[in-house]
N, C-alpha and C positions, 0 to 999 in steps of 0.2 A: 641579515635586513626580511623585514616581514613579509607576509603574502601581499600586503597592504601596498608596501610602495616597488612593487614589481612593475617595470614600466611596460606600455601598451607598444608592439611592434606590430610594423606592416604585414601582412602575409601577402606573398605574390603567386598567384596561378599560372604555370608553364605550361602552354597547348603542346602536347607530346607528339605530334606531327610535323612540327615544325624543325625544317633543317639549322644547324649551325652556322651563320654567316662567318666569313672570314674578318679578320682585322682589316685589311686593306680594301674592302668591301663599304666597312663599317666608317673609316676616314672619310672617304668618298661623300658618304649618305651625310657624317656631322658638317664636315668641311668644305660643303659643296656650293657656299656662298659666302663673302664677306660679311664683315658687320655692316660697314658704310653700304653696303647695297640694302641691306634689309633693311635699315634704319632710313634711307634717302625714298625708295620706292616700295610702294603698296600695290605693284600687281600682283597678279592670282598667281601665276609663278612663283613669286617670293613668298607668299602665303603657303603655297603649296610646302615649300623647302621647311618651313616650320614643320608641319605635319610631319615630313620626312625623318626630321632629326627627332621628334619624340619617337618617332618608331624604332631609329635607331637606338636611341638612350634606352627604350624599354629593353631590346636588346642586348646591350652591353650589359645591364644590371644582371639579366640572366644569365649570362656566360659567365661573368665574375662570380655569382652563386654557384655555379656548377662548377667551378674550382679553377677556371682561367685566369692568367693574370693581368694581360692585354697591358703592358705599361706605356706602349707606345700611343697609346690614346690619350693620356691624362691631360698632355700640353693641346690635343685637340679639342677636346672638352673645354679647357680653360680659354681660348680664343676663339672659339665660335659657338659655343652653346652658354657660357656661365654668362656672357654680357645680356642675353636675353630676358625679356619683360614678359614672357608668355608664362600665365599660372600654371597652366601645366608640367612645362617643361622646369620651372621652379621647384613643383612638387617632386617630378623625378631626381632633382639634382639632389635634393636631400635625402632621398634614399639610394643615390649614389654614392655619396661622401661621407654616409654612414657604413657602407661596406668596402669601399674600394681601401687598399693597401696604402696607408699613411708615411709609414717609415721605411728608411733602406733595411738592408739585411743584417746591417748590424747595430740596428735599433735607432738612428736619430731621425728627425723628420724629415721629408722632401721639401728640396727647395722651392719647388713648386706650389708648395701647401699655402706659402705666405701669400700668393694670389690669392687662393680660394678662401685666408682672411679676411684679408681686406674685401671681397665680395661679398663676407658674411656681416662685416662692420657697416658697409653701406645698407644691407638688407634690413639689419637692425634700426637702422634710423629711415629706412622707407616710410614713404607718407601712406600707403594701404597697413591698413592694420592685420590683415590675413597675413602678408609676404612678412609683416613681423613677430606675428604668432606663432607661426608655422616656423620660424627659425629660431625663436626660442624653446619650440618644445624639441627641434633638432639636436640644439646645444645639448639638452639635457642627454643626449646619446653619445655625447663623443666624451672618449677615455683619455683626450692630449691636453695635458695642462699647458704646452706653449701654445696651441690653439687658440685656446681658452684666455689665455691673459691679455693679449691685446682687445680682447673684445668684452672685456669687466665696465668700462665705464661707461660703453652703449648699453650692456644691459641693465647695469643702476638706472640708467635714464629712463629705461622703458618702462619702472615702477610708477611713474609720471604721465605715463601716456593716458588722455583723455579716452580711450576704449579700454572696457572692463578684460574683453579679452587678451590683447596685449598684456596686461595688471597681471591677471592670474597665470598665464604662463611664465613671464617675467620671476614671479615668486618659485615657481618652480623650477626653472631654471638655477636662479640662487640657491635653492635648496639642493639640488643634486650636485651643484660643483662645489657647495661647501661641505658637503659628506664626503665626496672624493678627493678634493686639493681643497683643506680649509684654509689653506695659504694664500691662497688668492683673493679670497671675501673673509678675513679673520671676523668682520664686524658683521657679519650676515643676521645672527638674531637680534640685536639691538635694530640693524637697518630693518627688520621685519617686523620687530615691536611696533618702532614707531609708524611702519607706513598700515601697519593694523588699528592702531589707536585713531587713526585719522581716514581710513579707506568705510566706503559705504555698499559698494557691492557684495553682495551676500556670498558667490562663488570665489572672490578675490581673500575675504575674510574666512573664508573655509580652507583656503590652500594656505594662508598664512598663518593661521591658527595649526593647522596640521604640520607647519614646518617646525614651528615653536615647540607642540609636543614632542619632536624627534629630536630635533636638534638643541634646544633650551627648554626643558621643563619647567624649572622655577621661572622664566619668565614667562609661560603661558598660564601658569596659574596665577602672578600678579595680575596679568591683563583680565582672567576671569574673576577674580575677588573684585576688581573695580567696575564691572558692569555684569554681576551676578544678579543682580534684581532686574536688568533688562533682558536675561536670557532667552525669558517667554516670546519677545518679540522678534527675537532674531530668525531668519531663514531654517527651514529643517536642514538642509546642509550641513549647517554650521552646529546646530544644535546636535545632530548626532556626534560630531566630533568633540563636541564637550561634554556628551555622556561617556565615551571612550576614554577621555583623558582623568575625568571623575573615576570612572572605573580602575583605570591603572593606578591612579596615586591610590587611592583609597585601597588597593589590592598591596601595593606596595607599602605604604604609611598608615596604618591604622588609623591612626591617631588624628589623620586629617579627615576622616569620615563626618565628624560633628559640624567641621566647618561646610562640607558640600552635598551633607543628605537633605537639606532642604531643596535645594536646586534639583536635585532629582524628584522631589516629589513636585516641584512646579512645572518641571517636563512632563510629567504622568497627564496633566494639563495641554499638552501641545495640539495644535492640529491635524499634522502629520500621524499618522497610523505607525509610521516604520519610526518615529522619535519614540510613542507612547510604548510599544514593543520592547525598545532596547534599554528605555527609562525603567520600566517596569521587572525588566528581567536583572537591571544592574542594582537595582534595590532589595531585590531577594538575596543577593550576592553580599550586598555591603549590611543588613540589618535581618534579624531574625525576631525583632520586636513585632509584636501581633497587628500594630500599627501600619506598619510596613508591609507585613504579609496580608494586609487584608485589603490595603491601597492598592497592591500590584495585582492582587487576583481581582478587584473590583475592574483595575484599567484591561486586563485581560478579557473578562466578562465583555466588556462594552467595545471591545476589538470584534470580539465575535459575532456579537448582533449587528454591530454596523458595517463589518464588511461584507462585501457581497462574494469575494472570490471564495471557494469553498475548500482549497487548498489552505488560503490565510486562514481558514475558520479550523480547518484540521490542524496546523501547527501550533498556533496557541492554544488548543485545547490539551495539546500535548503536553507543552506548558503549564497548564494548571493539572495536569494529571501528576507531571515530575513534584509539582508541588504537594500533592496530597499526599505522595510518598514519605514524607517528610513527617515522624510523628508528631515534633511539637506545632507545622504546620496544619496538619489535619482538623486541628479543633478550631481555629479559626477558620478553613474552609466552610467548615461545617454550619456554620451561621451565615455563609451564604449560598445555602442548596435551593432557596428560592430564586436568586438573581440567575444562578447557572440553568435553573429551568426555564428563562426568558429564552433562551438558545435553540431551544424546541420548535421556535417558529420558522428556522430554516429547513427549505422543505426537504435536503438532502438527506439521503438516509444515513449515511456512514457519519455526518455530525450525529444526527439524533442518537443513533446507538454509542457513540461515543459519552455523550451527554448524560443517556439516563445510566449507564453503567458508573458514569462520576458520581451521579446524585444518588446511585444507589449505594456504591460506596462510604458515602458521607453520610447518609441518613442517620439520624439517634433518633431516640425517646421524644426529644422535645421539637424536634419538626416535622416527626412522620405524616403527622395530621395535616398538615398542610402539603406537605408532597402528595399523599394519597388524593387530596381533593383536586389539584393540578392534574396529575394524573388520569385522574375520574374525568375532567372535563376534557381532557386530551382525547380521552377514550369516544366518548361521546359525539365529539368533532370528529374524528375519522368515519362515525356511521354518515353524516351530512353532507361529506364530499363526494363529489366524482369516482366512481370506483377507477383505481391505478394501482399498478403493478405495487407500487412503493407504499400505497395506503394501508394495502394488505399484508405487509411485511412488517410497517411501523406496528400498526393495530396488534400483531405477534410481539412487536418488544415491549408494549406501554402493556400487554396483558403478563409477560414474563416476569416483569418488574414490579408489577403489583402483585404477582404470586409473590416474587421473592420476600416484598415487604409484609405482606401477611403471615407469612411462615415466621421471619423474624419479630414480627409485633403482633401478637394475635390478637390483640385488642380491635385491631385494623380489618380485621378479615370481614366483619360482619357489615363496615360500612363498603366492602369492597365487592361482594360477593352477588347482592341486588343486581349491582350494574352490569357484571360482566356474565352474569347468568343471560341476560339479553342474547348476545353473542354464540350463544350454543346456537341459535337458530340462523345464523351469518351463511352466508354462499362458499366464504374462503375456508375452508375444511382445515387449513392449517390453525388457524386464529382460531376456531371452534375447538380443535383439539387441546389447544396449549390451554383453554378453559375449563374443558373437562378434567383434564389432570390436576389443573389446581382445585377445582371443586372436589374431585376424590381425596386429595392430599387433605383438604379442609374439614370434609366431613368427617374420615376418619380421625384427626387429630382434635377437631375441637367439638366434644359432643354437645355443648349448648346451642352450637349453630345448626344440629341436624334437624330438627321441624324447620326451619327457615329453609334450609336450601331443598329440603322435601318440595317443601312448599310450590317455591320456585321453577325447580326441577318439573312438579306436574303442569304448573303455567303454560310454559315452554315446550314443553314436549310433543306435543301434537304439529308445532312449527318447524321442528328439525328436518334438515333436507337430506344431511349428509347419512349414510346407512354407517358408515365407520362412529361418527357422534351417537347415532341412535343405539348401537348397541351398546355401546359405553354408558350411556342415558340408563337405559336398560337395568346394566347390570349393578348402576347406583342405586335404582330406585329398588330394585330387587333383594340389595344388601342390607337399608336403612331405613326400608318402610317398618317401622314396629309396632304401631296402634292399629286396631281395628278399621278406623275410617280412612288412613293413608291405602293400607292395602286395597279396600274397595275403591278407592281410588283410583290407583295403579290399575287394579282389574278393568276399570272404566273405561282409563284412557288406551288400554293395548285393545280392546274390543272398538272402540272407537277409531282407531289406528289400522284395524283390520278390515272394519267394515261389516257387511252381511257377510255371514256363514251359513251351512258350509259354502266355502269358496269355490269350489268347483263347480255345484249347482246354480251359485248366481251367477258367475261368469258365462256359464252356458246359455241361461235364460237370455242374458244379456245380447249373446250374439245372435240369439236365435230371435229377438225382438227386432234386432239392426241389420244393417247389409253390410258390406264391405266398402270401404270406399270406391276401389277400381271398378265396382257392377252397379253406381252411380251413374246419371247422366246429370251434366249441368243445365241444359237445355230443354226445351219442348216440354210436352204435356206429362201429366203422373202416367206410370205404368206400372203394370202387375208382372213381378217378376218371382222367380220359385229360389229359395235361398237353399242353403248345403243341409239344413232340416230337413225338407221338403214342404216345407209351408209357403203359403202366398205373403208377398209385402208390397206394397207400394212405396213408390220411390218420387221424389221431385229434386229440381236444381237445388232448392233450399234445404235441404237435410246433407246438404255434401259435408258442414262444418262440424255436424253434430258428433259424431266417432270421436273428435279430435278433443272437443270440450271433455266428452266423458271421460278421456283417460287424463286429461287434467285434473279433474274433479278426483279421480282416485286418491282412498286415505294412503297416507305415505308408508304404511309399513306392508301394505296389500300391495302396492306399487313394487315396492323391493322383491316382494316374492316371486311377483310375476314378472321381474325382470330377471329372477333365476339366482337371487342372491340367498341361500337359503343357510348360511352364516348367522345371518340376523337370527333366524329362525331356531337354531340352536341356543343363540344366548336368550330368545324370549321363552325357551322351554325351560331354561336352567330358573331363569326369573319368576317364573311363573309358579315352578316346584318350590322355590323357596318361600315364598309368600303364602302356597298355601299350606305348606307347611308350620309356617309362623301362625298363619290364621287360626289353625287346626289347634294349636297350643291356647290360642288366645281365647276361643269362643268353645264353650263349654256343649252348647246343643248340637247333637248328632246332626240333627237336618241341615242346618246351616252349613256345618262341616262338611258332609256329601256334597251337597247341592255346589259348594266353591270348589271343592274338587273337582265335580265332573266337569263345572263349566272349563276349569283350569285344561282338564285332558279333553274337553273338546275340540278347542282351541288348538292343543297341539295336533290331535287326528286329523282336524280338518287341513293343517299344513300338510300333514305326510300326505296326505290323501291328493293336496294338491304338486307335492311336489313327484308324485308318481304318474301324474297326468301328462297331458303333452300341451296344455296350456301354458308353463312359463318357458321363456323364451331357452333355461338352460336348465336341465333337471337336476334334481337334488343329489349330493354326492352321500355315500357311502358312510362317510362320518358324522355328517347330520343326521342322518337316517337314525346310526345307533346313539346319538347324543338324544334324541328327542324320543328314541326308544327306552332307552334308560330312565329317563326323567317320568313316562309314563309308570314305569314300574314301581319306581319309590314313592310314585303318589298313590300307587295300587295298594301296596305293601307297608308304608308310612312305618319302615323299623326307625329305633331311637339311634342306631348306627350311622343311617344317612340321614337323619335330622342335623345330629352332630357335625356332618362332614358339610351337609350344606351350610347351614348356618352358624359354624363356629372355624371349622378349618379353613374355609375361604376369607373371612376376615381376617385371621392369625397371617395367614400368608401375606395379605396385604400390609399389616400391620409391620412382619420383618422386612418387607423389604424397603417399605417408608424410612425406619429405622436406619437399616444398612447405608439408603440413600443419604440421611441427614450426618449420619456418622461421617462419610465421605466427604460432604461439605465442610463440615468441621475440619478435619484432618485436612483438607486444603487452603482452609483458613486461615490455621494456624501456622500452615508451611510459609504462607508469604507474611504474615506477622513476624514468624520469627526471621524471614529474610529483612523485612524492613527495620526492625530492632540492631541496631550497629552493636554489637558484641565485643567487647573490649577484654582482652587478654590481660591475666595479673601481671604479666613481666612488660607490658606495651608501653614504651616512652609516651611522656606527656608532652606535648608540645605548647608552650604559651608563646600568643600572640607578639606580647610586649618584649620577650626575650629572644625572639626568631630574628635572625641575621635577615638581610637584606636579599641576597644571594638565594637563602635557603627558601626566601619568598616567593622568588622568582621562579622556583621548581614548580609553584601550583599552576595549574593549566588556566592560561589565558583564556574567558568568554567570547570576546572578540572573533579572537584567531581561529579556535575551534569553529566557530561559526561562518567564518568564511573560508576555511578548510570543508567544511561540510558542504557549504554551497557550490564550490570547487569538484565538488564529488572523491575528495580526498579524505573520507572519513578516518582511516587508520593512522592517526596522527604521531604516532609512535614509530611505526613503520615509516611514514615520510621523514621523520627526524634522523633516524638512521638506516638510509637506504640499504647500505652494504647488509646490516642484521637482515633485513627484510627479506632480502636475493637470497641470503645464503640459508634461508629456510622454504625455499623455491625448488623444485627441481627443475635443471636445466635440459631443454628438450632440444637436442642434436638432430639439425635439419640435414646437414652434407656429410659425406666423410673426411678424415683428415688428409687423404691423397688430393681430393679436388682441389680445382683451381681457387674458387672460393670458398674456403670454410664459413659457415655460418652454423649460429646456435640461439635458441629465443626463451627468454622469459615469460610466463603465460599468467598477465596479473588481472584476475576476476574481478571488477565492479561492480556489482549490482547489474544494470543492464549493459554494461561496456566489456570488452575484454580488450584489454591493450598486450599486443605482443611486440616486446623490448627483443630486436634481432642484431646479433652484434655480427656485422659480417669481415670477413676477414681475405683480405689478398695475399695467397701466398705463391704469387708469381712473381717472377723480376719485372714486367712490364706492367704501363700505365693503364689500368682499367676505367675507357670514358661512359658516360649514360648506363652506369652500374645501376641497376634497376630491380626492387623486389617487386614480382608478379604475384599477386596472391589471389585466390577462388575459394568459395565456402561451398558446403554441401550441408543443408540442414536451414534452418531458420536462422541464420547467420546473414551478416550485412557487412559487406567492407564500407567502411565510412568515407574513404577516400584514399586515392591511389599514391603511396608513397611517392616522394620525389628522388629523379635519380641523381647519382652521385657520381665523382670522378676520385680514384681510390689511388694513392700512388703504391709504389714496389712494396709489397710488405706492410701495405697501411690497413688500416681498421676502421670501421665508423660503426654507430650505431642507429639505426632504423626503427620507427617507432607506428607501429601500424593499430588504429580504430577498429575494433568490429564490434556492431551494434547485434544485440541477440534479442529476438522477438518473443519468442515463447520456450517453452520447456523442453526440449528433447536434444539429443546427444548429436553434436554439431561434428563436421571436421573442415580444418582449413589446411589446405594443399596449395604448390605453386610453385614457381622458380624463381631465379636469380639469371637476369640475361646481362650483358655487358657488351663493348667494343675494346678491342686491344688496339693501345693508341700506336697508329703506325702501319697496322694490317690490313690489307686489301680483302680479308675474307668476310663472310656474312657473321651475324651476331653470334656469340657463342651463347651456350645455356647449360645452365646447371641444376638439376632436377631436385628440389625438397621433400625429405622426409612429411609424411602428413601429421598434424596435430590434431589429438582429440579431446575435444571439447568435454568434459564429464558433468553431467545430469548433477550431480550432489550438489555441487555451486550453487544451485537455484532453489533446492527444495528445502523447505523448513518444516518442520514438526509444528502440526494444529488439533484444534480440538474443535469437536461439533457435537450432536445431540444426537441420542440412536434415529429420530425421528427424521432427522436431516439427513443422514447418513442413509438410511434406508431407500429415502425420496432419491436422492445422488445415485446410488446403486441403480436404481429402477431407469433414471433418467440416462445414465452415460449409455454412449452405446459402442464403445470399444472395449474390449475385453482381451487381457492376456493372459490364458492358462500357464503357469507354471511349474514342474513337476521338479517334488523336492530330490535333490541329490545332494546328499551332504554326508559327512564324516561323526557329524556330532551326535549322541547317543542320549543326550536328555531333551524335554521336549522346552522346556521353561528355557535352557541355554540356549537353542536353536533361534527362540521367539526373539531372545534377546539381542541375539546376534545381527536377525534381520533389522530388527530396530535401527541398532549401531549401525549397518552397512547401508541402510535406503534414507537415515534422516527422518522414519515418519514416530507417530506416536500410538502408542495402544490405547484405544477406546473402552475396551475390554477390560472392570475394573480388577484389581489383584484380587479380590475376594471371588470370584469367579474362575480365575486361573491359579486360584492355589489349590494344595492336594495332588493326589496323584490317582488318575484312573485310566492311564495306557490311550486316550488322546485329549486334545486339543485344540480350539476354535477361537480365535480373536479377531477383531478388527482394525487395521489401523488406517491411519488419515495423516495426510500432509497437503501443506498446498506452496505453488510457487510463488517465487514474489513478481509475479505476472499475474497472480490469483486463479490459476488455474487448479483444480483438486484432485487429486490422487486419491485412489480408495483400494485398499487390498483385503482379504478374507485369508486366512491362515488357516487351513484345516489338516492337522497331522496327528499322527500315531505312532505309537510305539508298538513293532510288533513284536511280541510276547513269544512267539511259537519259535522264532527266530534266536532268543538267547538274551542275555542282558548286556549285551555288548553290541547289539544289532543297531544299525543308523536309523535315525528317522525317517519316514514317509511320509507321503501326503501331497500336498497340492496348494499353491498359493495363487491366488484369482486376483488380478489389478483390473480395474478400473478405470476408466478416466473419457474426459470429452473429447481429446485429442488420439488422433492414431499415436502422434508421434512420443508422446507422453507416456501411454501405454505400454509403448513397446523397449523405449528407454528404460523404462523402469524395471521390465521384466529380466532385459538383458543386464543390469546391474545384480539384480539378484542373483541372474545365473552365476556371474562372476565370482562374486562374493558369499556362494551358499557354505560351502567348505571352508572349516577353519582350518587356517595356516599354524602348523606346530614352528613355535620359535626354539 
């Protein structure tokens, strides 16, 4: 039986604090008034009796579920409860008759059930449609053919009832009876086919058609053939069933594809999003023709744009990405890149991220120009939108996408660079850094674009607000300004950004001419005050805002220096040295050479002077002093060796880094393309669809069944099909000892956010254990969903109890508890058996992930929890230890292989992983080989772990500590 045919059952919640009633008290409650009194009297007392009977019937149901037999109550219920017309009681009776034992110990039907059968025959003819429909639903759960046989004429008659609720439940009842007891209604398929032809209600037609699919597929196909042109006018629930039928038929018999594929094409235009989604998925599995793939992809794109739910958008985007993975489909999707980019109108960042990645994977020389135009418009739009956290991140994504396009298609770089360089002055440092990285790569790779980039860089240079971007811009200008005019322009811009020099003297003069804000008065007449320099100053209330204004008008580079950021001064000194050395080689006049060198040296000297003074917020560091002093010495000597180092070696280093990066990208792309290309070995068997037997065809995966199982959270289809094999792969956790009165053991199934405990409980005593309850509690970020229901265990009996635990975050958790029970007939207190703890491993939730160096550094700075683990291992090789840690922690090494290759006695690597809850885990491995202890000495060092939550950092550290040493097999 497929998952779609499973019957829905009623779940009953039992109050735990209630005392179990006795059989005698229940008899009194159920039979406290006879039927005639109830029918002839309408007094409040008699109405109260119905309420009392309702409560008593609920208690009976709970007791039977707990294992009580209660045979003496059967006739009491038939006499005093069954004839009642109250709807609540009728509803409870359906549950009661479902669970009550209906046969004698030797397997024969109880005599009393004849009376029950007659009562339900009357209910099937009841004028109230709710009673008829609920009775028909109840009959779906009956497994006794003797009870169903007398009711068959009444069930058939319900197919012609005026109300659709009765008719659709009659179809379900007939389907269930036909499946379980075909001899009771052998003509069911023919009966339902005739019913389907004449039926108008959509839900009734859906149920009837569903029955024909499973009971008599040929009749279902015949009906579909007669109305295939009207399928678009059907309701969405019937259309979904039709899509499922076409998929199954074409899957089992490929020759039928031509007959039904037009119907699937028509259903792509359905008004229901669910039907369109299923029809597109079915079309892709049935046909690989370009027109079919294009139609399905277009349908997916329309769904993404029109649906408001972001989860739906992400699911459908994943289907588009799956389509792209097929080499023959990729060509078709390349023509739809512009349609895919329409999805960027969605405000959700995750949807935009996936869309841009998909568009970038599909871009080709045919459509790259159009793609770049759209992305440029999107970048400009982000500048006009009110600032939001996602706006900045979206701008970064657009910049990176344009960067990748320009690298892959160099002709596009000239169109992209002018637009992007406007963002160097952006307040968002991350977006500006991405632009700067792109500009650096473009100016190195594309010689023809250098004049354009330098010109645009000089235009935006004065507007740059971030010191980090300023340093990068200085480096680019110093490295790539090759003409005399450009060098002069750079010097002009630097002087403009630095302000009046010497800096110290000009700043002292400013302070001498103005008062500090705290010495000013806001009201009253002008006063003469003495400043710190000993001079007189006149002050009034109107002058209070002047110092703030002066500070705002301060040139950018001057502001950075006065804030104490002298690293930018070291970058400026290097830039000035480079352009001065280049200027000397370009200009032959000694006077001009000396003048330019002197100006550059003056700027460096004034910065050194400022750094040593008390004006900046932080003094200059020794490293920056050494750097600026070195540059001063190089300019004073102008040796050819230094000229080569500054003007050639630096650029070669950048070239090597970019070529290594490009090589890595090509290698990763090659690996991905190799994964996608299906390699067929010479001795692989070839399967021909026309020659494949039907039973072999059925072995293929059923997409509808897979999607249903995925929705139910059971993604491991193979394990579900063979539960014994899946259980054998898991470790049994023993919870109690073999000598305990109750033995318990558990399988722990981890399914993403849920943990399912499948606990086997065995009664090892000769007594009946009543109210045997598994009581669980959790430690850590785990939450027990519901309390397991109590059981009654016969002597030496056993039962399986399932408990669901929700996981909220990534950290090691512990589940602990006990089994409590009452011994039947004993007067003692409740007995208790304490269970062993179940430890939940963090590795079930951690998955390898990747991020850029900039993102890693940013997260490393932001995360507040750090756990430092000392290396204590028996592994003697550095690389082997790193691989062992990667395998043990499910983390990914971000440091490139080239950086780790070779042997130098020490190693540093960055590791990264992400949990299924979106939590990031960072680690830095710093290890060395102590050579002085000999070649067999183990690796030493530290691993620093950083995470946003304390639990994640501690749990990962514990895992590393436990698995550091390599166990010998």
